[in-house]
C-alpha positions in Angstrom: 35.3 34.6 -2.0 35.0 30.6 -2.3 33.3 30.9 1.3 30.7 33.4 0.2 29.8 31.0 -3.0 29.2 27.8 -0.8 27.1 29.6 1.5 24.9 31.3 -1.2 24.9 27.7 -2.8 24.0 26.3 0.5 20.8 28.9 1.1 19.7 28.4 -2.3 19.4 24.6 -1.6 17.4 25.5 1.3 15.5 28.1 -0.9 14.3 24.8 -3.1 13.7 22.6 -0.8 11.3 24.7 1.0 9.4 25.2 -1.9 9.7 21.7 -3.4 8.1 20.8 0.4 5.7 23.2 0.1 4.7 22.5 -3.3 4.2 18.6 -2.1 2.6 18.9 1.2 0.1 21.6 0.3 -2.1 19.2 -1.5 -2.1 17.2 2.0 -2.8 20.3 4.0 -6.0 21.2 1.8 -7.2 17.8 1.5 -7.4 18.1 5.9 -8.3 21.5 6.2 -11.2 20.5 3.1 -12.6 17.8 5.4 -13.7 19.6 8.1 -15.2 22.2 6.1 -19.2 22.4 6.0 -20.7 23.1 2.6 -21.0 26.7 2.8 -16.8 26.9 3.6 -16.3 24.9 0.8 -18.3 27.2 -2.0 -17.5 30.4 -0.5 -16.2 32.8 -3.6 -12.8 33.1 -1.9 -10.5 30.3 -0.5 -9.9 29.8 3.2 -6.9 28.2 4.5 -6.5 29.2 8.7 -8.6 27.0 10.6 -10.8 29.3 13.3 -9.3 32.4 11.6 -11.1 32.4 8.1 -13.7 29.4 8.7 -14.9 27.3 11.4 -14.0 23.4 11.6 -16.3 21.0 11.7 -16.7 16.9 11.9 -19.8 16.9 10.3 -17.9 15.3 6.9 -17.1 12.2 9.1 -20.5 11.8 10.6 -21.6 12.2 6.9 -19.3 9.4 5.6 -20.0 7.3 8.3 -23.9 7.4 8.1 -24.3 9.4 11.6 -25.2 12.9 9.7 -27.8 14.5 7.3 -25.5 13.5 4.2 -26.0 10.0 4.9 -27.2 8.3 1.8 -26.5 11.5 -0.3 -22.6 11.1 -0.4 -22.5 7.3 -1.6 -20.2 6.5 1.4 -22.7 6.7 4.1 -21.1 3.0 5.1 -17.6 3.5 5.2 -16.9 1.1 8.1 -17.8 -1.9 5.5 -15.9 -0.5 3.1 -13.0 -0.2 5.6 -13.5 -3.5 6.4 -13.4 -4.4 2.8 -10.3 -3.0 1.9 -8.1 -3.7 4.9 -9.2 -7.2 5.0 -8.3 -7.5 1.2 -4.9 -5.7 1.6 -3.8 -7.8 4.9 -4.7 -11.1 4.2 -3.1 -10.8 0.6 -0.2 -9.2 1.9 0.6 -12.0 4.7 0.0 -14.6 1.9 2.2 -13.2 -0.5 4.7 -12.8 2.3 4.3 -16.6 3.2 4.0 -17.8 -0.1 6.9 -15.4 -1.4 9.5 -16.0 1.3 9.4 -19.5 0.9 10.3 -19.4 -3.1 12.6 -16.8 -2.5 14.4 -18.9 0.2 14.6 -21.7 -2.4 16.3 -19.6 -5.0 18.7 -17.9 -3.1 20.1 -21.6 -1.5 19.1 -24.1 -4.2 20.7 -24.4 -7.6 18.1 -26.1 -10.2 19.0 -27.7 -13.9 16.9 -26.9 -16.3 16.1 -23.2 -15.0 19.0 -21.1 -13.7 18.0 -19.2 -10.8 18.2 -16.0 -12.3 16.1 -17.3 -15.2 13.2 -18.4 -12.5 13.5 -15.1 -11.1 13.0 -13.2 -14.0 10.3 -15.1 -15.0 8.8 -13.8 -11.4 9.1 -10.7 -12.1 7.9 -10.8 -15.3 4.4 -11.3 -14.2 4.1 -7.9 -12.1 5.4 -6.4 -15.6 2.2 -7.7 -17.3 -0.2 -4.9 -17.7 -3.5 -5.6 -15.1 -5.6 -4.6 -18.2 -4.8 -7.7 -19.8 -6.3 -10.1 -16.9 -9.4 -8.1 -16.1 -11.5 -10.0 -18.3 -10.2 -13.1 -17.7 -10.4 -12.4 -14.0 -14.0 -11.4 -14.7 -15.5 -14.4 -16.6 -13.8 -17.3 -14.6 -15.2 -15.9 -11.2 -18.1 -15.1 -12.7 -18.8 -18.2 -14.2 -18.1 -20.3 -10.7 -20.4 -17.5 -8.9 -17.7 -15.5 -6.9 -18.0 -12.1 -8.1 -18.5 -9.3 -5.5 -16.5 -11.4 -2.6 -13.8 -10.3 -0.5 -11.7 -13.6 -0.9 -11.9 -13.3 -4.6 -9.9 -9.8 -4.0 -7.6 -11.8 -1.5 -6.6 -14.3 -4.3 -6.4 -12.1 -7.4 -4.2 -9.5 -4.7 -2.1 -12.3 -3.5 -1.2 -13.1 -7.1 -0.5 -9.6 -8.4 1.9 -9.0 -5.0 4.1 -12.2 -5.3 6.2 -11.6 -7.7 7.8 -8.6 -6.2 7.7 -10.0 -2.8 9.9 -13.1 -4.1 12.1 -10.7 -5.9 12.7 -8.4 -2.9 13.1 -11.4 -0.3 15.2 -13.4 -2.8 17.7 -10.4 -2.8 17.5 -10.3 0.8 18.1 -13.9 1.9 21.1 -13.8 -0.4 22.5 -11.3 1.8 22.0 -13.3 5.0 25.5 -15.3 5.9 24.4 -18.6 5.1 27.2 -20.0 7.5 24.9 -19.6 10.4 22.3 -22.0 8.8 25.2 -24.5 7.9 26.3 -24.5 11.6 22.7 -24.6 12.6 22.1 -28.0 10.6 25.7 -29.4 11.9 24.0 -29.3 15.3 21.1 -31.5 14.0 18.5 -28.6 12.5 17.1 -30.3 9.3 16.8 -27.6 6.1 13.1 -26.6 7.3 14.3 -26.3 10.9 17.2 -24.0 9.5 14.8 -21.9 7.3 12.1 -21.2 10.3 14.2 -20.9 13.2 17.5 -19.1 11.3 16.9 -17.7 8.3 13.0 -16.0 9.0 14.3 -14.6 12.6 17.1 -13.2 10.8 15.0 -12.1 7.5 12.2 -10.1 10.0 13.4 -6.5 8.4 13.1 -7.9 4.8 9.5 -9.6 5.4 8.2 -6.6 7.2 9.5 -4.1 4.2 8.0 -6.7 1.5 4.8 -7.1 3.9 4.4 -3.2 3.7 5.0 -2.9 -0.1 2.4 -5.5 -0.8 -0.3 -4.5 1.5 0.0 -0.5 0.1 -0.1 -1.8 -3.6 -3.1 -4.1 -2.6 -4.6 -1.1 -0.3 -4.3 1.4 -3.3 -5.4 -0.9 -6.1 -8.3 0.2 -8.0 -8.9 -1.8 -11.8 -9.4 -5.0 -10.1 -11.6 -3.8 -7.2 -13.8 -2.2 -9.9 -14.3 -5.0 -12.2 -14.2 -7.8 -9.8 -16.8 -6.1 -7.1 -20.5 -4.3 -7.4 -21.4 -3.5 -3.8 -20.4 -6.3 -1.1 -17.3 -6.3 -1.6 -16.4 -2.8 -2.6 -13.3 -1.1 -1.7 -12.3 2.3 -0.6 -10.4 3.4 -3.7 -13.4 2.5 -5.9 -16.0 4.2 -3.6 -13.6 7.0 -3.4 -13.3 7.4 -7.7 -17.2 7.3 -7.9 -18.0 9.7 -4.9 -20.2 12.1 -7.3 -23.8 12.3 -6.9 -26.8 14.2 -8.6 -26.5 17.1 -6.7 -22.5 17.2 -7.8 -19.2 16.4 -6.2 -19.1 16.8 -2.2 -15.7 18.1 -1.8 -15.9 17.8 1.8 -16.7 14.6 1.9 -14.1 13.6 -0.9 -11.6 14.8 1.8 -12.9 13.0 4.7 -12.5 9.9 2.9 -9.3 10.7 1.6 -7.7 11.1 4.9 -9.6 7.7 6.0 -7.8 6.0 2.7 -4.6 7.5 3.6 -4.4 6.6 7.1 -3.6 2.7 7.5 -0.6 2.7 5.3 0.7 5.8 7.1 -0.1 4.2 10.8 1.6 0.9 9.6 4.8 2.6 8.2 5.1 4.8 11.1 4.8 1.4 13.6 7.2 -0.6 11.5 9.6 2.3 10.3 13.4 0.9 12.0 12.1 -2.1 10.0 11.7 -0.9 6.8 14.9 1.4 7.0 17.0 -1.9 8.0 15.4 -3.8 5.2 16.1 -1.2 2.4 19.6 -0.9 3.6 20.6 -4.0 3.7 23.2 -4.9 1.1 24.0 -1.4 0.5 27.6 -1.6 2.0 29.8 -4.7 1.6 
């Protein structure tokens, strides 16, 4: 009796998991097949789901968004290459700067003790900056960079995204450095290594998984950021999420182009996650078991 109940529970759990997987993966599948449809296939009265059976796939939407097809200039995404460079440059360099600065701050918080402010208070002050709603900073940033003539430039996005992600990076790496054995650094300093040498030659190589995880989080947050990209850019530094959100023309939304653009937006974080997957697992599980 108990065996049949256990088997029934297992079957029910599989049914629930399959249903949930279908619920979460179907939008992605729908985006993929829509990105290879023609306008007539998308506008058909009955939806089509199976390529080469219900419709003939085409790469015309991708040629349109990259400025090689007849839809160039109509969808508003003809210069995807420039938009991609803007988004990638802002996300990559802001994540890099946030990790470089955050690693030094996190190491100091995990290895030194401060007198006036306790280390936990300093760490909480850092993470409290991440709790601030971004909308509260939009107008000051706009007025500041507008006054100095730096609006609509990628360096401004890099600076803003770095400041936005730095508290999160410090918080993540602080706990990571605390879990690293300090005895290794002390042994290296006994052998003549300075504190800076212990940081660069011992702590940082051991913290590579944590650095990769922090970089990936900062990159994804900056890549998907919309509000600052909308208010601080006009045309030259516009990013992919901003353009994707406003991709509606006088002829109405071109869903085939929007789907193709959505795939372009999704690919970089996915590729980076696949390339550094082993570091992500190590970085997220360090300290889980004592």
